[in-house]
Each structure stands twice: as structure tokens, then as C-alpha cells.
N, CA, C and O atoms as a CHARMM CRD file, in Angstrom:
* protein
*
  296
    1    1 MET  N    147.32700-118.61600 162.51900 PROA 1      0.00000
    2    1 MET  CA   147.27700-117.59800 161.47700 PROA 1      0.00000
    3    1 MET  C    147.91700-118.16600 160.20700 PROA 1      0.00000
    4    1 MET  O    148.94900-118.83400 160.27800 PROA 1      0.00000
    5    2 SER  N    147.32200-117.90900 159.07300 PROA 2      0.00000
    6    2 SER  CA   147.86700-118.40600 157.81400 PROA 2      0.00000
    7    2 SER  C    149.01800-117.52600 157.34300 PROA 2      0.00000
    8    2 SER  O    149.13400-116.36400 157.73100 PROA 2      0.00000
    9    3 ARG  N    149.86300-118.10500 156.50100 PROA 3      0.00000
   10    3 ARG  CA   151.01700-117.38100 155.97300 PROA 3      0.00000
   11    3 ARG  C    150.66000-116.76000 154.62900 PROA 3      0.00000
   12    3 ARG  O    149.93000-117.35700 153.83700 PROA 3      0.00000
   13    4 LEU  N    151.16800-115.57600 154.37800 PROA 4      0.00000
   14    4 LEU  CA   150.94100-114.87700 153.12100 PROA 4      0.00000
   15    4 LEU  C    152.23100-114.91600 152.31100 PROA 4      0.00000
   16    4 LEU  O    153.27800-114.46600 152.77700 PROA 4      0.00000
   17    5 PHE  N    152.15200-115.45500 151.10100 PROA 5      0.00000
   18    5 PHE  CA   153.30000-115.49900 150.20500 PROA 5      0.00000
   19    5 PHE  C    153.07300-114.54500 149.04700 PROA 5      0.00000
   20    5 PHE  O    151.95800-114.44500 148.53500 PROA 5      0.00000
   21    6 PHE  N    154.09200-113.86100 148.63900 PROA 6      0.00000
   22    6 PHE  CA   154.09200-113.06100 147.42800 PROA 6      0.00000
   23    6 PHE  C    155.48500-113.15500 146.83400 PROA 6      0.00000
   24    6 PHE  O    156.39200-113.68300 147.47700 PROA 6      0.00000
   25    7 LYS  N    155.67100-112.65900 145.63000 PROA 7      0.00000
   26    7 LYS  CA   156.91100-112.87000 144.89200 PROA 7      0.00000
   27    7 LYS  C    158.16000-112.48400 145.68100 PROA 7      0.00000
   28    7 LYS  O    159.19200-113.14100 145.54200 PROA 7      0.00000
   29    8 GLY  N    158.09800-111.44700 146.49500 PROA 8      0.00000
   30    8 GLY  CA   159.26200-111.01100 147.24200 PROA 8      0.00000
   31    8 GLY  C    159.48800-111.73400 148.55700 PROA 8      0.00000
   32    8 GLY  O    160.47000-111.45300 149.24500 PROA 8      0.00000
   33    9 SER  N    158.59800-112.66800 148.93200 PROA 9      0.00000
   34    9 SER  CA   158.74400-113.33600 150.22500 PROA 9      0.00000
   35    9 SER  C    158.58000-114.84700 150.13000 PROA 9      0.00000
   36    9 SER  O    158.01600-115.46400 151.03300 PROA 9      0.00000
   37   10 LEU  N    159.05700-115.44000 149.06800 PROA 10     0.00000
   38   10 LEU  CA   158.95100-116.88200 148.89300 PROA 10     0.00000
   39   10 LEU  C    160.02600-117.60900 149.69100 PROA 10     0.00000
   40   10 LEU  O    161.05000-117.01500 150.02800 PROA 10     0.00000
   41   11 PRO  N    159.80600-118.89600 150.00100 PROA 11     0.00000
   42   11 PRO  CA   160.85300-119.67000 150.67200 PROA 11     0.00000
   43   11 PRO  C    162.10400-119.74300 149.78500 PROA 11     0.00000
   44   11 PRO  O    162.02400-119.47200 148.58700 PROA 11     0.00000
   45   12 PRO  N    163.24700-120.10200 150.35700 PROA 12     0.00000
   46   12 PRO  CA   164.47900-120.20500 149.56200 PROA 12     0.00000
   47   12 PRO  C    164.36200-121.25600 148.46300 PROA 12     0.00000
   48   12 PRO  O    163.59200-122.20900 148.58100 PROA 12     0.00000
   49   13 ASP  N    165.13400-121.07200 147.39200 PROA 13     0.00000
   50   13 ASP  CA   165.08300-121.97500 146.23900 PROA 13     0.00000
   51   13 ASP  C    165.28200-123.43800 146.61900 PROA 13     0.00000
   52   13 ASP  O    164.66000-124.31200 146.01700 PROA 13     0.00000
   53   14 ASP  N    166.12900-123.72500 147.59800 PROA 14     0.00000
   54   14 ASP  CA   166.41500-125.12100 147.92900 PROA 14     0.00000
   55   14 ASP  C    165.23000-125.83400 148.59500 PROA 14     0.00000
   56   14 ASP  O    165.26600-127.05000 148.77900 PROA 14     0.00000
   57   15 GLU  N    164.18900-125.09000 148.95300 PROA 15     0.00000
   58   15 GLU  CA   162.98500-125.71600 149.50300 PROA 15     0.00000
   59   15 GLU  C    162.00600-126.14900 148.41400 PROA 15     0.00000
   60   15 GLU  O    161.06600-126.89300 148.69400 PROA 15     0.00000
   61   16 PHE  N    162.21100-125.69800 147.18700 PROA 16     0.00000
   62   16 PHE  CA   161.33700-126.06600 146.07300 PROA 16     0.00000
   63   16 PHE  C    161.87900-127.30900 145.38000 PROA 16     0.00000
   64   16 PHE  O    163.07700-127.41500 145.11800 PROA 16     0.00000
   65   17 LYS  N    160.98200-128.25000 145.08600 PROA 17     0.00000
   66   17 LYS  CA   161.31900-129.47300 144.34700 PROA 17     0.00000
   67   17 LYS  C    160.52900-129.47000 143.04000 PROA 17     0.00000
   68   17 LYS  O    159.48300-128.82800 142.95000 PROA 17     0.00000
   69   18 TYR  N    161.01600-130.17600 142.03900 PROA 18     0.00000
   70   18 TYR  CA   160.35000-130.25000 140.74300 PROA 18     0.00000
   71   18 TYR  C    159.38700-131.42900 140.70900 PROA 18     0.00000
   72   18 TYR  O    159.70900-132.53200 141.15000 PROA 18     0.00000
   73   19 TYR  N    158.18800-131.16600 140.17100 PROA 19     0.00000
   74   19 TYR  CA   157.16200-132.19500 140.00900 PROA 19     0.00000
   75   19 TYR  C    156.54500-132.08500 138.62300 PROA 19     0.00000
   76   19 TYR  O    156.50400-131.00900 138.02700 PROA 19     0.00000
   77   20 VAL  N    156.07200-133.20900 138.12500 PROA 20     0.00000
   78   20 VAL  CA   155.34600-133.26500 136.85800 PROA 20     0.00000
   79   20 VAL  C    153.96400-133.81700 137.17200 PROA 20     0.00000
   80   20 VAL  O    153.83500-134.76800 137.94300 PROA 20     0.00000
   81   21 LYS  N    152.94300-133.23600 136.58700 PROA 21     0.00000
   82   21 LYS  CA   151.58800-133.74000 136.80500 PROA 21     0.00000
   83   21 LYS  C    151.48400-135.15500 136.25700 PROA 21     0.00000
   84   21 LYS  O    152.07600-135.48000 135.22800 PROA 21     0.00000
   85   22 LYS  N    150.72700-135.98800 136.95100 PROA 22     0.00000
   86   22 LYS  CA   150.62800-137.40600 136.60200 PROA 22     0.00000
   87   22 LYS  C    149.58000-137.70600 135.53500 PROA 22     0.00000
   88   22 LYS  O    149.68600-138.71300 134.83400 PROA 22     0.00000
   89   23 GLY  N    148.59700-136.86900 135.40600 PROA 23     0.00000
   90   23 GLY  CA   147.50300-137.17700 134.50100 PROA 23     0.00000
   91   23 GLY  C    147.32700-136.13400 133.41000 PROA 23     0.00000
   92   23 GLY  O    148.03000-135.12500 133.35200 PROA 23     0.00000
   93   24 THR  N    146.38800-136.41200 132.57300 PROA 24     0.00000
   94   24 THR  CA   146.05200-135.46500 131.52100 PROA 24     0.00000
   95   24 THR  C    144.96100-134.52000 132.02200 PROA 24     0.00000
   96   24 THR  O    144.26300-134.81700 132.99100 PROA 24     0.00000
   97   25 THR  N    144.83000-133.40400 131.36100 PROA 25     0.00000
   98   25 THR  CA   143.83300-132.40100 131.71600 PROA 25     0.00000
   99   25 THR  C    142.95200-132.13400 130.50800 PROA 25     0.00000
  100   25 THR  O    143.45100-131.96500 129.39500 PROA 25     0.00000
  101   26 ARG  N    141.65400-132.09600 130.72200 PROA 26     0.00000
  102   26 ARG  CA   140.73900-131.75400 129.63600 PROA 26     0.00000
  103   26 ARG  C    140.63400-130.24300 129.56800 PROA 26     0.00000
  104   26 ARG  O    140.36300-129.58300 130.57100 PROA 26     0.00000
  105   27 ILE  N    140.85400-129.69600 128.36700 PROA 27     0.00000
  106   27 ILE  CA   140.91400-128.24400 128.17900 PROA 27     0.00000
  107   27 ILE  C    140.17400-127.84900 126.91800 PROA 27     0.00000
  108   27 ILE  O    140.29100-128.51500 125.88900 PROA 27     0.00000
  109   28 ALA  N    139.40400-126.75400 126.99400 PROA 28     0.00000
  110   28 ALA  CA   138.70400-126.20500 125.83000 PROA 28     0.00000
  111   28 ALA  C    139.14000-124.75200 125.64700 PROA 28     0.00000
  112   28 ALA  O    139.26900-124.01500 126.62400 PROA 28     0.00000
  113   29 ARG  N    139.36300-124.34400 124.41200 PROA 29     0.00000
  114   29 ARG  CA   139.74700-122.96700 124.08100 PROA 29     0.00000
  115   29 ARG  C    138.52200-122.07000 124.19800 PROA 29     0.00000
  116   29 ARG  O    137.45800-122.40700 123.67800 PROA 29     0.00000
  117   30 VAL  N    138.66000-120.92400 124.87900 PROA 30     0.00000
  118   30 VAL  CA   137.59400-119.93600 124.98900 PROA 30     0.00000
  119   30 VAL  C    138.19300-118.58800 124.60600 PROA 30     0.00000
  120   30 VAL  O    139.04300-118.06000 125.32300 PROA 30     0.00000
  121   31 GLU  N    137.75600-118.03200 123.48700 PROA 31     0.00000
  122   31 GLU  CA   138.28900-116.74500 123.03400 PROA 31     0.00000
  123   31 GLU  C    137.54100-115.60700 123.69900 PROA 31     0.00000
  124   31 GLU  O    136.32800-115.67300 123.89700 PROA 31     0.00000
  125   32 GLY  N    138.27500-114.56700 124.03800 PROA 32     0.00000
  126   32 GLY  CA   137.66000-113.39200 124.63000 PROA 32     0.00000
  127   32 GLY  C    137.49000-113.52800 126.12800 PROA 32     0.00000
  128   32 GLY  O    137.79600-114.57800 126.69300 PROA 32     0.00000
  129   33 PRO  N    137.01600-112.50400 126.76600 PROA 33     0.00000
  130   33 PRO  CA   136.86500-112.54100 128.22100 PROA 33     0.00000
  131   33 PRO  C    135.79700-113.53500 128.65900 PROA 33     0.00000
  132   33 PRO  O    134.75900-113.68200 128.01400 PROA 33     0.00000
  133   34 PHE  N    136.07700-114.22200 129.78100 PROA 34     0.00000
  134   34 PHE  CA   135.09500-115.12000 130.37900 PROA 34     0.00000
  135   34 PHE  C    135.37700-115.23200 131.86700 PROA 34     0.00000
  136   34 PHE  O    136.45800-114.87600 132.33600 PROA 34     0.00000
  137   35 SER  N    134.39300-115.73000 132.60300 PROA 35     0.00000
  138   35 SER  CA   134.51400-115.93300 134.04100 PROA 35     0.00000
  139   35 SER  C    134.16000-117.36700 134.36600 PROA 35     0.00000
  140   35 SER  O    133.38000-118.00000 133.65400 PROA 35     0.00000
  141   36 VAL  N    134.73700-117.88300 135.44700 PROA 36     0.00000
  142   36 VAL  CA   134.50800-119.26100 135.85700 PROA 36     0.00000
  143   36 VAL  C    134.28400-119.28700 137.36200 PROA 36     0.00000
  144   36 VAL  O    135.04600-118.68200 138.11700 PROA 36     0.00000
  145   37 ASP  N    133.24900-119.98000 137.79500 PROA 37     0.00000
  146   37 ASP  CA   132.99800-120.17900 139.21500 PROA 37     0.00000
  147   37 ASP  C    133.82700-121.38000 139.65800 PROA 37     0.00000
  148   37 ASP  O    133.45200-122.52100 139.39000 PROA 37     0.00000
  149   38 THR  N    134.95200-121.13600 140.33300 PROA 38     0.00000
  150   38 THR  CA   135.87000-122.19600 140.75100 PROA 38     0.00000
  151   38 THR  C    135.69100-122.49800 142.23500 PROA 38     0.00000
  152   38 THR  O    134.93200-121.81900 142.92700 PROA 38     0.00000
  153   39 ARG  N    136.39100-123.51700 142.71700 PROA 39     0.00000
  154   39 ARG  CA   136.36500-123.83800 144.14600 PROA 39     0.00000
  155   39 ARG  C    136.89800-122.67700 144.98200 PROA 39     0.00000
  156   39 ARG  O    136.50800-122.50900 146.13700 PROA 39     0.00000
  157   40 GLU  N    137.79500-121.87400 144.39400 PROA 40     0.00000
  158   40 GLU  CA   138.37900-120.73200 145.10600 PROA 40     0.00000
  159   40 GLU  C    137.55300-119.45800 144.96000 PROA 40     0.00000
  160   40 GLU  O    137.88400-118.43100 145.55300 PROA 40     0.00000
  161   41 GLY  N    136.48500-119.51900 144.17700 PROA 41     0.00000
  162   41 GLY  CA   135.65200-118.34200 143.94000 PROA 41     0.00000
  163   41 GLY  C    135.63600-117.98600 142.46700 PROA 41     0.00000
  164   41 GLY  O    136.17700-118.71600 141.63500 PROA 41     0.00000
  165   42 LEU  N    135.02200-116.87400 142.15100 PROA 42     0.00000
  166   42 LEU  CA   134.89100-116.44100 140.76800 PROA 42     0.00000
  167   42 LEU  C    136.23500-115.96300 140.22700 PROA 42     0.00000
  168   42 LEU  O    136.88600-115.11900 140.84200 PROA 42     0.00000
  169   43 MET  N    136.65300-116.49700 139.08100 PROA 43     0.00000
  170   43 MET  CA   137.91200-116.10200 138.45500 PROA 43     0.00000
  171   43 MET  C    137.61900-115.61300 137.03800 PROA 43     0.00000
  172   43 MET  O    136.74900-116.14900 136.35200 PROA 43     0.00000
  173   44 HSD  N    138.34800-114.59900 136.61800 PROA 44     0.00000
  174   44 HSD  CA   138.16800-113.99500 135.30400 PROA 44     0.00000
  175   44 HSD  C    139.39300-114.28200 134.43300 PROA 44     0.00000
  176   44 HSD  O    140.51100-114.41200 134.93200 PROA 44     0.00000
  177   45 CYS  N    139.16200-114.37600 133.15100 PROA 45     0.00000
  178   45 CYS  CA   140.23400-114.61700 132.19300 PROA 45     0.00000
  179   45 CYS  C    139.93600-113.76800 130.95200 PROA 45     0.00000
  180   45 CYS  O    138.83300-113.81800 130.40900 PROA 45     0.00000
  181   46 GLU  N    140.91000-113.00400 130.51800 PROA 46     0.00000
  182   46 GLU  CA   140.71200-112.13900 129.35500 PROA 46     0.00000
  183   46 GLU  C    140.65700-112.93500 128.05100 PROA 46     0.00000
  184   46 GLU  O    139.89700-112.58600 127.14800 PROA 46     0.00000
  185   47 ASP  N    141.44200-113.98200 127.94600 PROA 47     0.00000
  186   47 ASP  CA   141.49700-114.81300 126.74100 PROA 47     0.00000
  187   47 ASP  C    142.28800-116.04300 127.11200 PROA 47     0.00000
  188   47 ASP  O    143.40800-115.92600 127.60900 PROA 47     0.00000
  189   48 GLY  N    141.73800-117.21600 126.88500 PROA 48     0.00000
  190   48 GLY  CA   142.48900-118.39400 127.28400 PROA 48     0.00000
  191   48 GLY  C    141.74600-119.68700 127.10900 PROA 48     0.00000
  192   48 GLY  O    141.12900-119.94500 126.07500 PROA 48     0.00000
  193   49 TYR  N    141.81800-120.50400 128.15500 PROA 49     0.00000
  194   49 TYR  CA   141.31600-121.86700 128.09700 PROA 49     0.00000
  195   49 TYR  C    140.52400-122.18000 129.35700 PROA 49     0.00000
  196   49 TYR  O    140.78400-121.62900 130.42600 PROA 49     0.00000
  197   50 LEU  N    139.55800-123.07000 129.21000 PROA 50     0.00000
  198   50 LEU  CA   138.76800-123.56000 130.32500 PROA 50     0.00000
  199   50 LEU  C    139.19600-125.00000 130.55200 PROA 50     0.00000
  200   50 LEU  O    139.07800-125.83400 129.65400 PROA 50     0.00000
  201   51 ALA  N    139.69700-125.30100 131.75300 PROA 51     0.00000
  202   51 ALA  CA   140.19100-126.63400 132.06400 PROA 51     0.00000
  203   51 ALA  C    139.34200-127.26500 133.15200 PROA 51     0.00000
  204   51 ALA  O    138.66600-126.57200 133.91300 PROA 51     0.00000
  205   52 LEU  N    139.38300-128.59700 133.21600 PROA 52     0.00000
  206   52 LEU  CA   138.70700-129.35500 134.27200 PROA 52     0.00000
  207   52 LEU  C    139.76600-130.10400 135.06400 PROA 52     0.00000
  208   52 LEU  O    140.60100-130.79700 134.48200 PROA 52     0.00000
  209   53 ASP  N    139.74100-129.97200 136.39400 PROA 53     0.00000
  210   53 ASP  CA   140.70900-130.70100 137.21600 PROA 53     0.00000
  211   53 ASP  C    140.25900-132.15400 137.38600 PROA 53     0.00000
  212   53 ASP  O    139.30000-132.58700 136.74700 PROA 53     0.00000
  213   54 ASN  N    140.94700-132.90200 138.24000 PROA 54     0.00000
  214   54 ASN  CA   140.64800-134.32900 138.42300 PROA 54     0.00000
  215   54 ASN  C    139.25400-134.58800 138.97700 PROA 54     0.00000
  216   54 ASN  O    138.72300-135.68900 138.83300 PROA 54     0.00000
  217   55 ASN  N    138.65800-133.58000 139.61200 PROA 55     0.00000
  218   55 ASN  CA   137.29300-133.71200 140.13800 PROA 55     0.00000
  219   55 ASN  C    136.26500-133.08000 139.21500 PROA 55     0.00000
  220   55 ASN  O    135.11500-132.88600 139.60800 PROA 55     0.00000
  221   56 ASP  N    136.66900-132.75800 137.99000 PROA 56     0.00000
  222   56 ASP  CA   135.82700-132.08200 137.00200 PROA 56     0.00000
  223   56 ASP  C    135.40200-130.68100 137.44600 PROA 56     0.00000
  224   56 ASP  O    134.39100-130.16300 136.97200 PROA 56     0.00000
  225   57 ASP  N    136.16700-130.06500 138.35100 PROA 57     0.00000
  226   57 ASP  CA   135.92900-128.67300 138.72400 PROA 57     0.00000
  227   57 ASP  C    136.62000-127.78600 137.69000 PROA 57     0.00000
  228   57 ASP  O    137.78200-128.01900 137.35800 PROA 57     0.00000
  229   58 PRO  N    135.91800-126.76700 137.17500 PROA 58     0.00000
  230   58 PRO  CA   136.49300-125.92200 136.13100 PROA 58     0.00000
  231   58 PRO  C    137.43800-124.85400 136.69100 PROA 58     0.00000
  232   58 PRO  O    137.27700-124.38300 137.81800 PROA 58     0.00000
  233   59 TYR  N    138.42000-124.48900 135.87700 PROA 59     0.00000
  234   59 TYR  CA   139.30100-123.36100 136.20200 PROA 59     0.00000
  235   59 TYR  C    139.84500-122.77000 134.90500 PROA 59     0.00000
  236   59 TYR  O    140.01500-123.49000 133.92200 PROA 59     0.00000
  237   60 PRO  N    140.12100-121.46200 134.89400 PROA 60     0.00000
  238   60 PRO  CA   140.62500-120.81400 133.68400 PROA 60     0.00000
  239   60 PRO  C    142.14900-120.88200 133.62000 PROA 60     0.00000
  240   60 PRO  O    142.82600-120.94900 134.64600 PROA 60     0.00000
  241   61 ILE  N    142.66600-120.86300 132.40900 PROA 61     0.00000
  242   61 ILE  CA   144.11400-120.77800 132.17400 PROA 61     0.00000
  243   61 ILE  C    144.32900-119.67300 131.14900 PROA 61     0.00000
  244   61 ILE  O    143.79400-119.74300 130.04200 PROA 61     0.00000
  245   62 ALA  N    145.09600-118.66700 131.50000 PROA 62     0.00000
  246   62 ALA  CA   145.39800-117.58500 130.56200 PROA 62     0.00000
  247   62 ALA  C    146.16100-118.14400 129.36500 PROA 62     0.00000
  248   62 ALA  O    146.94800-119.07800 129.51100 PROA 62     0.00000
  249   63 LYS  N    145.93100-117.57800 128.18400 PROA 63     0.00000
  250   63 LYS  CA   146.54300-118.08100 126.95600 PROA 63     0.00000
  251   63 LYS  C    148.06500-118.10800 127.04500 PROA 63     0.00000
  252   63 LYS  O    148.67900-119.09000 126.62600 PROA 63     0.00000
  253   64 ASP  N    148.69300-117.05800 127.57900 PROA 64     0.00000
  254   64 ASP  CA   150.15500-117.04000 127.64900 PROA 64     0.00000
  255   64 ASP  C    150.69000-118.11200 128.59900 PROA 64     0.00000
  256   64 ASP  O    151.74400-118.69500 128.34400 PROA 64     0.00000
  257   65 VAL  N    149.97700-118.37100 129.68300 PROA 65     0.00000
  258   65 VAL  CA   150.38000-119.44400 130.60300 PROA 65     0.00000
  259   65 VAL  C    150.20400-120.79300 129.91600 PROA 65     0.00000
  260   65 VAL  O    151.09100-121.64400 129.98000 PROA 65     0.00000
  261   66 PHE  N    149.07500-120.98800 129.26700 PROA 66     0.00000
  262   66 PHE  CA   148.82000-122.24500 128.56500 PROA 66     0.00000
  263   66 PHE  C    149.91700-122.52800 127.54300 PROA 66     0.00000
  264   66 PHE  O    150.42800-123.64600 127.47000 PROA 66     0.00000
  265   67 ASP  N    150.27500-121.52200 126.76000 PROA 67     0.00000
  266   67 ASP  CA   151.27300-121.71500 125.69300 PROA 67     0.00000
  267   67 ASP  C    152.63500-122.12800 126.23300 PROA 67     0.00000
  268   67 ASP  O    153.38200-122.80800 125.52900 PROA 67     0.00000
  269   68 THR  N    152.98200-121.74400 127.44900 PROA 68     0.00000
  270   68 THR  CA   154.28700-122.10100 128.00000 PROA 68     0.00000
  271   68 THR  C    154.27000-123.37200 128.84400 PROA 68     0.00000
  272   68 THR  O    155.31900-123.98000 129.05700 PROA 68     0.00000
  273   69 VAL  N    153.09600-123.78500 129.32900 PROA 69     0.00000
  274   69 VAL  CA   153.04300-124.90400 130.26000 PROA 69     0.00000
  275   69 VAL  C    152.48800-126.20000 129.64800 PROA 69     0.00000
  276   69 VAL  O    152.95100-127.28700 129.99300 PROA 69     0.00000
  277   70 TYR  N    151.52500-126.09900 128.76800 PROA 70     0.00000
  278   70 TYR  CA   150.81600-127.28200 128.28400 PROA 70     0.00000
  279   70 TYR  C    151.22300-127.67400 126.88000 PROA 70     0.00000
  280   70 TYR  O    151.62500-126.83800 126.07100 PROA 70     0.00000
  281   71 GLU  N    151.10800-128.98500 126.60300 PROA 71     0.00000
  282   71 GLU  CA   151.29300-129.49500 125.24600 PROA 71     0.00000
  283   71 GLU  C    150.26900-130.62200 125.05200 PROA 71     0.00000
  284   71 GLU  O    149.81800-131.22500 126.02500 PROA 71     0.00000
  285   72 PRO  N    149.90700-130.90200 123.79500 PROA 72     0.00000
  286   72 PRO  CA   148.88300-131.93700 123.54900 PROA 72     0.00000
  287   72 PRO  C    149.32400-133.30900 124.05000 PROA 72     0.00000
  288   72 PRO  O    150.49800-133.67200 123.96800 PROA 72     0.00000
  289   73 ALA  N    148.35400-134.06200 124.57000 PROA 73     0.00000
  290   73 ALA  CA   148.61100-135.44400 124.97800 PROA 73     0.00000
  291   73 ALA  C    148.48500-136.35300 123.76700 PROA 73     0.00000
  292   73 ALA  O    147.78100-136.04500 122.80600 PROA 73     0.00000
  293   74 ASP  N    149.16700-137.45500 123.83500 PROA 74     0.00000
  294   74 ASP  CA   149.08900-138.44200 122.72600 PROA 74     0.00000
  295   74 ASP  C    147.82700-139.26200 122.81000 PROA 74     0.00000
  296   74 ASP  O    147.59800-140.13100 121.96900 PROA 74     0.00000
């Protein structure tokens, strides 16, 4: 049986380690609502970005998440 995690039932803090992504991500700005057929199924985004993972599979990133997590590559 698989385990279900939600905000109130996460493992203890000492089990989490910090990681930085090794590569760059290709991202395009998409204004307004859009949907993306991802490996996990159809995902919706009210306003944000369309990104491609290392296998060129698309996924959405909400604008507020993008603004706090991503910065331009050199």
C-alpha cells in the first residue's frame, strides 16, 4: 500500500536534506489560465509558466511559486 503525505503528516524535519537542482530548466511565460498534459495527468494553472523537464515533458509552474523559486540562468 502506498503512503499518503499531506502537510500535517510529513516526516520529521531531520529526515529532510537540502538539494539544489543540477541543470537549467527551459521556461516560457503563459499569461492567464492554461492546462498542460503532464506525466502525472492533466494539470491546470491560473497564471504562470510552462516548463520542460530533463526529458522535455511539460509541466506548469504557478507565478507565485516561480517568483520565489527560480532565477534567470547566466
